[in-house]
C-alpha positions as CSV (number, residue, x, y, z in Angstrom):
1,M,9.3,-32.0,24.8
2,D,6.8,-34.7,24.1
3,N,8.2,-37.7,22.2
4,S,5.6,-37.5,19.5
5,I,6.5,-33.9,18.9
6,S,10.2,-34.8,18.8
7,E,9.6,-37.5,16.2
8,H,7.4,-35.3,14.2
9,I,10.0,-32.5,13.9
10,F,13.3,-34.3,14.0
11,S,13.0,-36.9,11.2
12,P,16.5,-37.6,9.9
13,S,15.9,-36.7,6.3
14,T,16.8,-33.8,4.0
15,L,13.7,-31.7,3.3
16,S,12.8,-29.0,0.8
17,S,11.6,-25.6,1.9
18,A,8.0,-26.6,1.1
19,Q,8.4,-29.7,3.2
20,L,9.9,-27.6,6.0
21,L,6.9,-25.4,6.2
22,K,4.6,-28.4,6.1
23,R,6.5,-29.7,9.2
24,V,6.1,-26.2,10.7
25,G,2.4,-26.6,10.3
26,D,2.4,-30.1,11.7
27,A,4.4,-29.1,14.7
28,R,2.0,-26.3,15.5
29,K,-1.0,-28.7,15.1
30,V,0.6,-31.1,17.6
31,V,1.5,-28.4,20.1
32,T,-1.7,-26.4,19.8
33,G,-4.0,-29.4,19.6
34,D,-5.4,-28.1,16.3
35,G,-6.3,-24.8,17.8
36,E,-7.5,-25.9,21.2
37,E,-4.4,-24.8,23.1
38,T,-2.2,-21.8,22.3
39,P,1.6,-22.0,22.7
40,V,2.8,-20.5,26.0
41,H,4.7,-17.2,25.5
42,H,7.7,-16.4,27.6
43,H,7.1,-12.6,27.6
44,Q,4.1,-11.8,29.8
45,A,5.6,-8.7,31.5
46,L,8.7,-6.6,31.3
47,D,10.1,-7.4,34.7
48,V,9.0,-11.0,34.8
49,N,10.7,-11.7,31.5
50,L,14.0,-10.2,32.7
51,S,14.0,-12.1,36.0
52,N,13.1,-15.4,34.4
53,A,15.1,-15.1,31.2
54,S,18.0,-17.2,32.6
55,L,15.6,-19.9,33.9
56,E,13.7,-20.5,30.6
57,P,15.0,-23.1,28.2
58,R,16.7,-21.5,25.3
59,S,15.5,-22.2,21.8
60,L,17.8,-23.9,19.4
61,P,20.5,-21.5,18.0
62,F,20.0,-19.6,14.8
63,V,22.8,-17.8,12.9
64,L,22.0,-15.4,10.1
65,Q,25.1,-15.1,7.9
66,F,25.8,-12.8,5.0
67,N,28.9,-13.1,2.8
68,N,30.3,-10.8,0.2
69,L,27.3,-8.7,-0.4
70,N,27.6,-6.3,-3.3
71,Y,25.0,-3.9,-4.6
72,S,25.3,-0.9,-6.9
73,V,23.0,1.4,-8.8
74,K,23.3,3.6,-11.8
75,V,22.8,7.3,-11.2
76,R,22.7,10.2,-13.6
77,R,25.8,12.3,-13.8
78,K,25.8,16.0,-14.3
79,V,27.1,16.7,-17.7
80,A,28.9,19.9,-18.4
81,L,29.8,21.3,-21.9
82,S,33.5,21.0,-21.1
83,S,33.1,17.2,-20.7
84,L,31.1,16.9,-24.0
85,L,33.7,18.5,-26.2
86,P,36.4,15.8,-25.8
87,R,33.8,13.2,-26.7
88,L,32.8,15.2,-29.8
89,C,36.4,15.5,-30.8
90,S,36.9,11.8,-30.4
91,C,34.0,11.1,-32.7
92,L,35.6,13.4,-35.3
93,G,38.9,11.5,-34.9
94,S,40.8,14.6,-33.8
95,A,41.7,13.5,-30.3
96,A,41.9,10.4,-28.1
97,V,39.9,10.3,-24.9
98,E,39.9,7.9,-22.0
99,E,37.6,4.9,-22.4
100,P,34.6,4.9,-20.1
101,I,34.6,2.6,-17.1
102,A,32.6,-0.6,-17.6
103,G,29.0,-0.1,-16.8
104,E,29.3,3.6,-17.1
105,S,28.5,6.1,-19.8
106,L,28.6,9.7,-20.6
107,F,25.3,10.3,-18.8
108,T,25.3,7.7,-16.1
109,R,27.7,6.4,-13.5
110,T,27.8,3.5,-11.1
111,K,27.4,4.1,-7.4
112,V,28.4,1.3,-5.1
113,L,26.1,1.1,-2.1
114,L,27.4,-2.2,-0.7
115,N,31.0,-3.4,-1.3
116,D,31.9,-6.9,-0.1
117,I,29.9,-6.8,3.2
118,S,30.1,-9.9,5.4
119,G,29.0,-10.6,8.9
120,E,26.6,-12.6,11.1
121,A,23.8,-12.2,13.7
122,H,22.8,-14.7,16.3
123,D,19.5,-15.4,18.0
124,G,19.3,-13.9,21.5
125,E,21.5,-11.0,20.3
126,I,21.1,-7.5,18.7
127,L,23.3,-6.7,15.7
128,A,23.5,-2.9,15.3
129,V,24.6,-1.5,12.0
130,L,26.1,2.0,12.4
131,G,27.5,4.6,10.1
132,A,27.0,8.1,8.9
133,S,24.2,9.1,6.5
134,G,24.8,7.5,3.1
135,S,27.1,4.8,4.5
136,G,24.8,2.0,3.4
137,K,23.1,1.0,6.7
138,S,19.5,0.9,5.3
139,T,20.7,-0.7,2.1
140,L,22.3,-3.6,4.1
141,V,19.1,-4.2,6.1
142,D,17.1,-4.1,2.9
143,A,19.5,-6.7,1.4
144,L,19.1,-9.0,4.4
145,A,15.3,-8.6,4.5
146,N,15.0,-9.4,0.8
147,Q,13.9,-5.9,-0.1
148,I,16.3,-5.7,-3.1
149,A,15.2,-7.2,-6.4
150,K,16.6,-10.6,-7.3
151,G,19.6,-10.3,-9.6
152,S,20.6,-6.9,-8.4
153,L,22.2,-8.1,-5.2
154,K,25.4,-10.2,-5.3
155,G,26.5,-12.5,-2.5
156,S,24.7,-14.9,-0.2
157,V,22.4,-14.7,2.8
158,T,22.0,-17.9,4.8
159,L,20.3,-19.0,8.0
160,N,22.2,-21.8,9.8
161,G,24.2,-22.3,6.6
162,E,21.2,-22.8,4.3
163,P,20.1,-20.3,1.7
164,L,17.0,-18.2,2.7
165,E,14.2,-18.4,0.1
166,S,12.0,-15.4,-0.3
167,R,8.8,-17.2,0.7
168,L,10.3,-18.8,3.8
169,L,11.9,-15.5,4.9
170,K,8.5,-13.7,4.7
171,V,7.0,-16.3,7.1
172,I,9.8,-16.3,9.7
173,S,10.8,-12.6,9.7
174,A,9.4,-9.1,10.0
175,Y,10.7,-5.7,8.9
176,V,10.0,-2.5,10.9
177,M,10.4,0.5,8.6
178,Q,11.8,3.8,9.7
179,D,8.5,5.7,9.4
180,D,5.7,4.9,11.8
181,L,2.9,3.9,9.3
182,L,-0.2,3.6,11.5
183,F,-3.9,4.6,11.3
184,P,-4.1,7.7,13.5
185,L,-7.7,7.1,14.8
186,L,-7.2,3.5,16.0
187,T,-6.2,2.9,19.6
188,V,-3.0,1.0,20.5
189,E,-4.9,-2.1,21.5
190,E,-7.1,-2.0,18.3
191,T,-4.0,-1.6,16.1
192,L,-2.3,-4.6,17.6
193,M,-5.5,-6.6,17.6
194,F,-6.0,-6.0,13.9
195,A,-2.4,-7.1,13.3
196,A,-3.1,-10.2,15.3
197,E,-6.1,-11.0,13.2
198,F,-4.1,-10.6,10.1
199,R,-0.9,-12.5,11.1
200,L,-2.1,-15.2,13.5
201,P,-3.9,-18.2,12.0
202,R,-7.6,-18.7,12.4
203,T,-7.0,-21.9,14.4
204,L,-6.3,-19.6,17.3
205,S,-9.6,-18.4,18.9
206,K,-10.4,-14.7,19.3
207,S,-9.8,-14.8,23.1
208,K,-6.4,-16.3,22.6
209,K,-5.4,-13.7,20.0
210,R,-6.5,-11.1,22.5
211,M,-4.4,-12.8,25.2
212,R,-1.4,-12.5,22.8
213,V,-2.1,-8.8,22.2
214,Q,-2.3,-8.2,26.0
215,A,1.0,-10.1,26.5
216,L,2.6,-8.0,23.7
217,I,1.3,-4.7,25.3
218,D,3.0,-5.8,28.5
219,Q,6.2,-6.7,26.7
220,L,6.2,-3.3,24.9
221,G,5.5,-1.4,28.0
222,L,2.3,0.1,26.6
223,W,-0.1,-0.6,29.5
224,N,-1.0,3.1,30.1
225,A,-1.5,3.9,26.4
226,A,-3.5,0.8,25.4
227,K,-6.8,2.7,25.1
228,T,-5.2,5.8,23.6
229,V,-5.5,6.6,19.8
230,I,-2.3,6.7,17.8
231,G,-2.9,10.3,16.8
232,D,-1.5,12.6,14.2
233,E,-1.1,16.3,13.5
234,G,-4.8,16.9,14.0
235,H,-5.5,14.4,16.8
236,R,-3.6,14.2,20.1
237,G,-2.4,10.7,20.7
238,V,0.5,8.6,22.1
239,S,4.1,9.9,22.4
240,G,6.8,9.3,19.8
241,G,8.4,6.5,21.7
242,E,5.1,4.8,22.3
243,R,4.2,5.1,18.6
244,R,7.5,3.5,17.7
245,R,6.9,0.6,20.0
246,V,3.5,0.1,18.5
247,S,5.1,0.0,15.0
248,I,7.4,-2.7,16.3
249,G,4.5,-4.5,18.0
250,I,2.4,-4.9,14.8
251,D,5.4,-6.6,13.1
252,I,6.3,-8.9,15.9
253,I,2.7,-10.0,16.7
254,H,3.5,-13.4,15.3
255,D,6.8,-13.7,17.2
256,P,9.2,-13.9,14.2
257,I,12.5,-15.6,14.3
258,I,14.2,-12.7,12.6
259,L,13.4,-9.0,13.1
260,F,14.8,-6.3,10.9
261,L,14.5,-2.6,11.9
262,D,15.5,0.6,10.1
263,E,16.6,3.2,12.6
264,P,13.9,2.5,15.3
265,T,15.4,5.2,17.6
266,S,15.3,8.0,14.9
267,G,13.6,11.1,16.1
268,L,13.2,10.0,19.7
269,D,14.6,11.5,22.9
270,S,17.3,9.5,24.8
271,T,14.8,8.0,27.3
272,S,12.3,6.9,24.6
273,A,15.1,5.5,22.4
274,Y,16.5,3.5,25.3
275,M,13.1,2.0,26.1
276,V,12.7,1.0,22.5
277,V,16.1,-0.8,22.4
278,K,15.3,-2.4,25.7
279,V,12.2,-3.8,24.2
280,L,14.3,-5.1,21.3
281,Q,16.7,-6.7,23.7
282,R,13.8,-8.6,25.4
283,I,12.5,-9.7,21.9
284,A,16.0,-11.0,21.1
285,Q,16.2,-12.9,24.4
286,S,12.9,-14.7,23.6
287,G,14.8,-16.5,20.8
288,S,14.8,-14.0,17.9
289,I,17.6,-12.5,15.8
290,V,17.4,-8.7,15.9
291,V,19.2,-6.7,13.2
292,M,18.8,-2.9,13.4
293,T,20.4,0.3,12.0
294,V,21.1,3.2,14.4
295,H,22.7,6.5,13.6
296,Q,24.4,7.5,16.8
297,P,23.5,5.5,20.0
298,S,24.0,6.9,23.5
299,Y,26.2,5.2,26.0
300,R,23.3,3.4,27.7
301,I,22.0,2.1,24.3
302,L,25.4,0.9,23.3
303,G,25.4,-1.4,26.4
304,L,22.4,-3.2,25.0
305,F,24.0,-4.2,21.7
306,D,25.7,-7.6,21.3
307,R,27.4,-7.0,17.9
308,L,28.3,-3.9,16.0
309,L,28.9,-3.4,12.3
310,F,30.3,0.0,11.2
311,L,29.9,0.9,7.6
312,S,31.6,3.7,5.6
313,R,30.5,4.3,2.0
314,G,29.3,0.7,1.6
315,Q,32.4,-0.9,3.2
316,T,32.9,-2.6,6.5
317,V,35.3,-0.7,8.9
318,Y,34.5,-2.7,12.0
319,S,32.6,-5.8,12.9
320,G,32.5,-7.3,16.4
321,P,31.3,-6.9,19.9
322,P,31.2,-3.4,21.5
323,T,33.7,-4.4,24.2
324,S,36.4,-4.8,21.5
325,L,36.1,-1.3,20.2
326,P,38.8,0.2,22.4
327,L,41.3,-2.6,21.5
328,F,40.5,-2.3,17.8
329,F,41.1,1.4,17.6
330,S,44.0,1.3,19.9
331,E,45.8,-1.2,17.6
332,F,44.7,1.0,14.6
333,G,46.7,3.8,16.2
334,H,43.7,5.9,17.4
335,P,43.0,4.9,21.0
336,I,39.6,5.9,22.4
337,P,40.0,8.4,25.3
338,E,38.6,7.4,28.7
339,N,35.1,8.6,29.5
340,E,34.3,9.2,25.9
341,N,31.4,7.6,24.0
342,R,32.9,4.8,22.0
343,T,30.5,5.0,19.1
344,E,30.8,8.8,18.9
345,F,34.5,8.5,18.7
346,A,34.4,5.8,16.1
347,L,31.9,7.7,13.9
348,D,33.9,11.0,14.2
349,L,37.1,9.2,13.2
350,I,35.4,7.5,10.3
351,R,34.1,10.9,9.1
352,E,37.5,12.4,9.5
353,L,39.0,9.6,7.4
354,E,36.3,10.0,4.7
355,G,37.4,13.6,4.3
356,S,41.0,12.7,3.9
357,P,42.7,11.9,0.5
358,G,43.0,8.2,1.2
359,G,39.5,7.9,2.6
360,T,38.8,4.9,4.9
361,R,40.9,2.5,2.9
362,S,43.4,2.1,5.6
363,L,40.7,1.3,8.2
364,V,38.9,-1.1,5.8
365,E,42.2,-3.0,5.3
366,F,43.0,-3.0,9.0
367,N,39.5,-4.4,9.7
368,K,40.1,-7.3,7.3
369,S,43.4,-8.2,9.0
370,W,41.8,-7.8,12.4
371,Q,38.8,-10.1,11.4
372,S,41.2,-12.8,10.2
373,M,42.9,-12.8,13.5
374,K,39.7,-12.9,15.6
375,Q,37.7,-15.2,13.3
376,G,38.0,-18.2,15.5
377,A,36.9,-16.4,18.7
378,W,34.0,-14.5,17.3
379,N,32.6,-16.4,14.4
380,S,32.7,-20.0,15.6
381,E,29.8,-22.0,14.4
382,P,27.4,-22.8,17.2
383,D,26.5,-26.3,18.1
384,R,23.0,-27.0,16.7
385,N,22.9,-30.6,17.9
386,G,23.2,-31.8,14.3
387,L,19.8,-30.2,13.4
388,S,19.1,-28.7,9.9
389,L,17.5,-25.3,9.5
390,K,14.2,-27.1,8.8
391,E,14.3,-29.0,12.1
392,A,15.5,-26.0,14.0
393,I,12.5,-23.9,12.8
394,G,10.1,-26.7,13.7
395,A,11.6,-27.0,17.2
396,S,11.5,-23.2,17.7
397,I,7.7,-23.3,16.9
398,S,7.1,-26.1,19.2
399,R,8.7,-24.0,22.0
400,G,6.2,-21.2,21.5
401,K,7.2,-19.2,18.4
402,L,4.0,-18.2,16.6
403,V,5.3,-18.2,13.0
404,S,2.2,-17.3,11.0
405,G,0.8,-19.0,8.0
406,A,1.9,-22.6,8.6
407,T,-0.5,-25.1,7.0
408,N,-1.0,-28.8,6.8
409,D,-2.1,-29.1,3.2
410,A,-1.4,-32.3,1.4
411,S,-0.9,-31.1,-2.1
412,P,2.7,-30.1,-2.9
413,A,1.6,-26.8,-4.5
414,S,0.0,-25.6,-1.3
415,M,2.5,-26.9,1.2
416,V,4.4,-23.6,1.2
417,P,2.3,-21.3,3.4
418,T,1.9,-17.8,2.1
419,F,-0.9,-16.2,4.2
420,A,-2.0,-17.0,7.8
421,N,-5.7,-16.8,6.9
422,P,-8.1,-17.5,4.1
423,Y,-9.3,-14.6,1.9
424,W,-12.7,-14.2,3.6
425,I,-11.1,-13.7,7.0
426,E,-8.8,-11.1,5.5
427,M,-11.8,-9.3,3.9
428,A,-13.8,-9.3,7.1
429,V,-10.9,-7.9,9.1
430,L,-10.1,-5.3,6.4
431,S,-13.7,-4.3,6.2
432,K,-14.0,-4.0,10.0
433,R,-10.9,-1.8,10.2
434,S,-12.1,0.4,7.3
435,I,-15.5,0.9,8.9
436,T,-13.9,1.7,12.3
437,N,-11.8,4.4,10.7
438,S,-14.8,5.8,8.8
439,R,-17.0,5.9,11.9
440,R,-14.3,8.0,13.6
441,M,-14.2,10.4,10.7
442,P,-17.9,11.1,10.1
443,G,-17.1,14.6,8.7
444,H,-15.5,13.0,5.6
445,F,-18.7,11.4,4.4
446,G,-20.8,14.2,5.8
447,I,-19.0,16.8,3.6
448,R,-19.5,14.6,0.6
449,L,-23.2,14.0,1.3
450,G,-23.6,17.7,1.9
451,A,-22.0,18.5,-1.4
452,V,-24.3,16.1,-3.2
453,L,-27.4,17.5,-1.5
454,V,-26.4,21.1,-2.2
455,T,-25.8,20.3,-5.9
456,G,-29.1,18.5,-6.1
457,F,-30.9,21.4,-4.4
458,I,-29.4,23.9,-6.8
459,L,-30.3,21.7,-9.9
460,A,-33.8,21.1,-8.5
461,T,-34.5,24.8,-8.1
462,M,-32.8,25.8,-11.3
463,F,-34.7,23.2,-13.5
464,W,-37.9,23.2,-11.5
465,Q,-40.8,21.4,-13.1
466,L,-39.7,21.5,-16.7
467,D,-42.4,21.5,-19.4
468,N,-42.7,19.4,-22.5
469,S,-41.9,22.2,-24.9
470,P,-38.8,22.3,-27.2
471,K,-37.1,24.6,-24.7
472,G,-38.0,22.0,-21.9
473,V,-36.3,19.3,-24.0
474,Q,-33.2,21.4,-24.3
475,E,-33.2,22.2,-20.6
476,R,-33.6,18.5,-19.8
477,L,-30.5,17.7,-22.0
478,G,-28.5,20.3,-20.1
479,F,-29.8,19.0,-16.7
480,F,-28.8,15.4,-17.5
481,A,-25.3,16.3,-18.9
482,F,-24.5,18.6,-15.9
483,S,-25.9,16.0,-13.4
484,M,-23.9,13.1,-14.8
485,S,-20.6,15.1,-14.9
486,T,-21.2,16.4,-11.4
487,I,-21.6,12.9,-10.1
488,F,-18.3,11.9,-11.5
489,Y,-16.5,15.0,-10.2
490,T,-17.9,14.4,-6.6
491,C,-16.1,11.0,-6.8
492,A,-12.7,12.7,-6.9
493,D,-12.5,12.7,-3.1
494,A,-12.0,8.9,-3.3
495,L,-8.5,9.7,-4.6
496,S,-7.1,10.5,-1.1
497,V,-8.5,7.3,0.6
498,F,-5.9,4.9,-0.8
499,L,-3.2,7.5,-1.1
500,Q,-3.4,8.1,2.7
501,E,-2.9,4.4,3.4
502,R,-0.7,3.4,0.5
503,Y,2.4,2.9,2.6
504,I,0.5,1.0,5.3
505,F,-0.8,-1.2,2.5
506,M,2.8,-1.7,1.1
507,R,4.2,-2.5,4.6
508,E,1.4,-5.0,5.4
509,T,1.5,-6.8,2.1
510,A,5.3,-6.9,1.9
511,Y,5.2,-9.7,4.5
512,N,1.9,-11.3,3.4
513,A,-0.4,-9.9,6.1
514,Y,-3.2,-10.3,3.5
515,R,-3.8,-10.8,-0.2
516,R,-3.9,-7.8,-2.5
517,W,-7.2,-8.9,-4.0
518,S,-8.7,-9.3,-0.5
519,Y,-7.9,-5.6,0.0
520,V,-9.5,-4.7,-3.4
521,L,-12.7,-6.6,-2.6
522,S,-12.9,-5.2,0.9
523,H,-12.2,-1.7,-0.4
524,S,-15.0,-2.1,-2.9
525,L,-17.6,-3.6,-0.5
526,T,-17.0,-1.0,2.2
527,A,-17.5,1.8,-0.4
528,L,-21.0,0.6,-1.5
529,P,-23.1,1.7,1.4
530,A,-21.9,5.3,1.1
531,L,-22.5,5.2,-2.7
532,V,-26.0,4.0,-2.1
533,L,-26.8,6.8,0.2
534,L,-25.3,9.4,-2.1
535,A,-27.3,8.1,-5.1
536,L,-30.5,8.0,-3.0
537,A,-29.9,11.6,-1.8
538,F,-29.3,13.0,-5.3
539,S,-32.1,11.0,-7.0
540,A,-34.7,12.0,-4.4
541,T,-33.7,15.6,-4.5
542,T,-33.8,16.0,-8.3
543,F,-36.2,13.5,-9.9
544,F,-39.6,14.8,-8.7
545,A,-38.5,18.4,-8.4
546,V,-37.4,18.6,-12.0
547,G,-40.5,16.8,-13.2
548,L,-38.8,13.9,-14.9
549,D,-41.0,11.3,-16.6
550,G,-41.6,7.6,-15.9
551,G,-43.3,7.5,-12.5
552,L,-42.1,5.0,-9.9
553,S,-40.4,2.7,-12.4
554,G,-38.7,5.7,-14.0
555,F,-37.5,6.9,-10.6
556,L,-36.1,3.4,-9.7
557,F,-34.1,3.3,-13.0
558,Y,-32.9,6.8,-12.4
559,L,-31.7,5.8,-8.9
560,L,-29.9,2.7,-10.3
561,I,-28.2,4.7,-13.1
562,I,-27.1,7.4,-10.6
563,F,-25.8,4.6,-8.3
564,A,-24.0,3.0,-11.2
565,S,-22.4,6.4,-12.1
566,F,-21.1,6.8,-8.5
567,W,-19.8,3.2,-8.6
568,A,-18.0,3.7,-12.0
569,G,-16.6,7.1,-11.0
570,S,-15.4,5.9,-7.6
571,S,-13.8,2.9,-9.2
572,F,-12.1,5.1,-11.8
573,V,-10.7,7.4,-9.2
574,T,-9.6,4.5,-7.0
575,F,-7.7,3.0,-10.0
576,L,-5.9,6.4,-10.5
577,S,-5.0,6.4,-6.8
578,G,-3.1,3.2,-7.3
579,V,-1.2,4.7,-10.3
580,V,-0.6,8.3,-9.2
581,P,1.5,8.7,-6.1
582,H,0.5,12.3,-5.2
583,V,-2.8,13.8,-4.3
584,M,-2.5,17.1,-6.2
585,L,-1.2,15.4,-9.3
586,G,-4.1,12.9,-9.0
587,Y,-6.7,15.7,-8.8
588,T,-5.2,17.4,-11.9
589,I,-5.4,14.2,-13.9
590,V,-9.0,13.4,-12.6
591,V,-10.3,16.8,-13.5
592,G,-8.7,16.7,-17.0
593,I,-9.9,13.2,-17.9
594,L,-13.4,13.8,-16.6
595,A,-13.6,17.0,-18.7
596,Y,-12.7,15.0,-21.8
597,F,-15.3,12.4,-20.9
598,L,-18.0,15.1,-20.7
599,L,-16.8,16.6,-24.0
600,F,-17.2,13.3,-25.9
601,C,-20.3,12.0,-24.1
602,G,-22.6,13.2,-26.9
603,F,-24.1,16.3,-25.3
604,F,-22.0,19.0,-27.0
605,I,-21.7,17.2,-30.3
606,N,-23.8,14.2,-31.4
607,R,-22.2,10.9,-32.0
608,D,-22.9,11.1,-35.7
609,R,-21.0,14.4,-35.9
610,I,-17.9,13.3,-34.0
611,P,-14.9,13.0,-36.4
612,S,-14.0,9.4,-37.1
613,Y,-10.5,9.8,-35.6
614,W,-12.1,10.7,-32.2
615,I,-15.0,8.3,-32.2
616,W,-13.1,5.8,-30.0
617,F,-12.9,8.4,-27.2
618,H,-16.7,8.7,-27.4
619,Y,-17.1,5.0,-26.5
620,L,-14.5,5.2,-23.8
621,S,-16.3,8.1,-22.1
622,L,-17.7,7.1,-18.7
623,V,-20.3,9.9,-18.9
624,K,-21.7,8.6,-22.3
625,Y,-23.5,5.6,-20.9
626,P,-25.3,7.0,-17.9
627,Y,-26.1,10.1,-19.9
628,E,-27.7,8.0,-22.7
629,G,-29.4,5.8,-20.1
630,V,-31.2,8.7,-18.4
631,L,-32.1,10.2,-21.8
632,Q,-33.8,6.9,-22.8
633,N,-35.5,6.7,-19.4
634,E,-36.9,10.2,-20.0
635,F,-37.8,10.0,-23.7
636,Q,-38.7,6.3,-24.0
637,D,-42.5,6.9,-24.3
638,P,-43.3,7.1,-28.1
639,A,-46.8,8.6,-27.3
640,K,-45.5,11.5,-25.4
641,C,-45.2,14.7,-27.6
642,F,-42.6,17.4,-27.1
643,V,-43.1,19.5,-30.3
644,K,-46.7,20.4,-31.3
645,G,-47.9,22.6,-34.2
646,V,-46.4,26.1,-34.0
647,Q,-43.8,25.0,-31.4
648,I,-41.8,23.9,-34.5
649,F,-40.8,27.5,-34.8
650,D,-39.3,27.7,-31.3
651,N,-35.6,28.0,-31.0
652,T,-35.6,29.7,-34.5
653,P,-35.8,33.4,-35.6
654,L,-39.5,32.8,-36.3
655,G,-40.1,32.1,-32.7
656,V,-40.6,35.8,-32.0
657,V,-43.4,36.4,-34.6
658,P,-47.0,36.6,-33.5
659,D,-48.9,33.3,-33.1
660,A,-51.4,34.3,-35.9
661,L,-48.5,34.6,-38.3
662,K,-47.1,31.2,-37.1
663,L,-50.5,29.6,-37.9
664,K,-50.5,31.0,-41.4
665,L,-47.0,29.8,-41.9
666,L,-48.1,26.4,-40.6
667,S,-51.0,26.3,-43.0
668,T,-48.7,27.2,-45.9
669,I,-46.3,24.4,-44.9
670,S,-49.3,22.0,-44.7
671,S,-50.5,22.8,-48.2
672,T,-47.0,22.5,-49.6
673,L,-46.4,19.1,-48.0
674,G,-49.9,17.9,-48.7
675,M,-50.7,17.0,-45.1
676,K,-52.8,18.6,-42.4
677,I,-50.7,20.2,-39.6
678,T,-52.7,22.0,-36.9
679,A,-51.6,23.7,-33.7
680,S,-52.2,20.5,-31.8
681,T,-50.5,18.1,-34.3
682,C,-47.6,16.3,-32.7
683,L,-44.4,16.7,-34.7
684,T,-41.7,15.3,-32.4
685,T,-42.1,12.5,-29.9
686,G,-39.5,11.2,-27.4
687,T,-38.3,8.6,-29.9
688,G,-37.6,11.4,-32.4
689,I,-35.5,13.3,-29.8
690,L,-33.4,10.2,-29.1
691,Q,-32.8,9.9,-32.8
692,Q,-31.9,13.6,-33.0
693,Q,-29.4,13.1,-30.2
694,G,-27.9,9.9,-31.8
695,V,-29.0,7.8,-28.8
696,T,-30.0,4.7,-30.8
697,D,-27.3,2.0,-30.4
698,L,-27.9,0.8,-26.8
699,S,-31.0,0.3,-24.7
700,K,-31.3,2.0,-21.3
701,W,-30.6,-1.3,-19.5
702,S,-27.6,-1.9,-21.7
703,C,-26.3,1.5,-20.7
704,L,-26.8,0.6,-17.0
705,W,-24.9,-2.7,-17.3
706,V,-22.1,-1.1,-19.3
707,T,-21.7,1.6,-16.6
708,V,-21.6,-1.1,-13.9
709,A,-19.1,-3.1,-15.9
710,W,-16.8,0.0,-16.2
711,G,-16.8,0.1,-12.4
712,F,-15.7,-3.6,-12.2
713,L,-13.1,-3.1,-14.9
714,F,-11.4,-0.2,-13.0
715,R,-11.5,-2.3,-9.8
716,I,-9.6,-5.0,-11.6
717,L,-7.2,-2.5,-13.0
718,F,-6.8,-1.2,-9.5
719,Y,-5.7,-4.7,-8.4
720,F,-3.1,-4.9,-11.1
721,S,-1.8,-1.5,-10.2
722,L,-1.3,-2.7,-6.6
723,L,0.2,-5.9,-7.9
724,L,2.7,-4.2,-10.1
725,G,3.2,-0.8,-8.5
726,S,3.3,-1.4,-4.8
727,K,6.2,-3.7,-4.5
728,N,8.5,-2.1,-2.0
729,K,11.8,-3.4,-3.4
730,R,14.9,-1.7,-4.7
731,R,15.9,-2.3,-8.2
């Protein structure tokens, strides 16, 4: 190592975590030449890595230790009438009952998920956590990966003897969840490339990020599938094993120091499962700590593990290397028969003990005594050459680890790196990915555009060239009310957009791939072109065919208010998608709320007639503002007449009498009122209609801006729903 680099990393002082990450950034700056050279990776191909593993210099040792981890949750207990009666009697003083256990009540009980779990994992090794369903495997990995809310977990998790802070852990680790959360229409190469653009700093050029992706494809054994789409139920894609390796790849694109995996072999055949674990072994040999859960590994997979941790109902029943399993169970009094899978025997024995009266207590106690005897041989502290965790991480980066997000900012507040890239880079990558997905699903937008065109065509032919009579006024009001409500209802399909990628979003933001507000801005910007096309299609189909007033300027405002309605409706539905977890429930809520918006918009009942205790809903109605805006755009001309002379009798019982009689009635009314009213006298103008409808408090431009503002408000609320509701942590 260059002397300048050594001095830069190994300064003999105690540093804070913020200073550590500043050193991380400085080390990378020195090694990469401020982005001009990329660190050399040791995993270019599968076979090359295996053959040269022993020749490459090993990174400085890391030890992840966890001591006395305890975690419990409260669950509802089933309450029977027989259990309630003694409590009732005790309240009446007629009987004494047993006091409830601390932390428990009549309706809840405490369930222990982790009970005094301790162990360690080393770099270059795989720690496999085994146990039956419900034993606490996933809970333990969640605890180590900081996926349990602070305060709920008791005990300590340290790296090289120093506590792991949440922000530091996010930078140096990755967590591969059990489910393969991938975009089905992206290819393997595109999926990994988008991950690289998120997780690798912008100091690395595009070509070097692509080189990293190609090296990772080689390491994962995905050469033949690189150009194949991921696929789903409706699209043929990669195999299950390849899909799982892609899931691992997107989380290790930045070459983390610690890798957590929750049952990466679940649902795979034996060959695919073996290949996945073989890839994990190579990742460990590159200098990473690998901690994974596995349900029941095969004999071949067992040979790839370096350490095993067996759990039973949240307690440790064995911790040590696989080679010591026969001796352990032999001394316990249950020797493993020859030619039998060791893990299958161990798991069968554990299940048998769990069903016995004493449970696994004897095995837990035996393991404790066994661990105390073997402590010196297994858990000896490795020699780290006197380096602290901070210096070891810096040295690991200088040897080629691409820990994302390291910066060289001078201010103390910004020393701790949170994200690898600035927000505009994140927005650009998110937008590119969204557009790529949309282009490969043209039918989605096509169906929505078709629905808008069909609706516009039906309305245009139904309300063809309305006249300026009182009936024409009433028909215009119905057209506007139905059009505005239909626009909002067609926005309901936006509900499924975020719900389909909710868990991808949660996985990516859990380890700071990008900022939440970058996602919100990108989501909003990529939606705009489609909304413009929908607004233009609806406006062009209906405005001239219905015979609306205003000419070119009126059409332009009509287009703007239609676009604003699509924007507000899409934003409202998007916000609901961040709050409601299920599509069907979301559709039910959207339909119900939009129906209320239409009810209170002022079409069915004027604002002046709405009861005072409901008037607040009138002002909250999203349909109110575009509805009043188009009314003012249509009836804004004070010189345009809509009721002349005898037309005053239209829409009344006198409307069916002969015109001659109407003229006589009009003459009588004129003499009574002392004013001349003829058949051509204008009695109601557009301004009068607006007053009759109670549309007087806002101008048409104010209605437009309020509608646009509603859209922005719901986007902001969508951000807060993501901020508060998408944290993937246990309580």
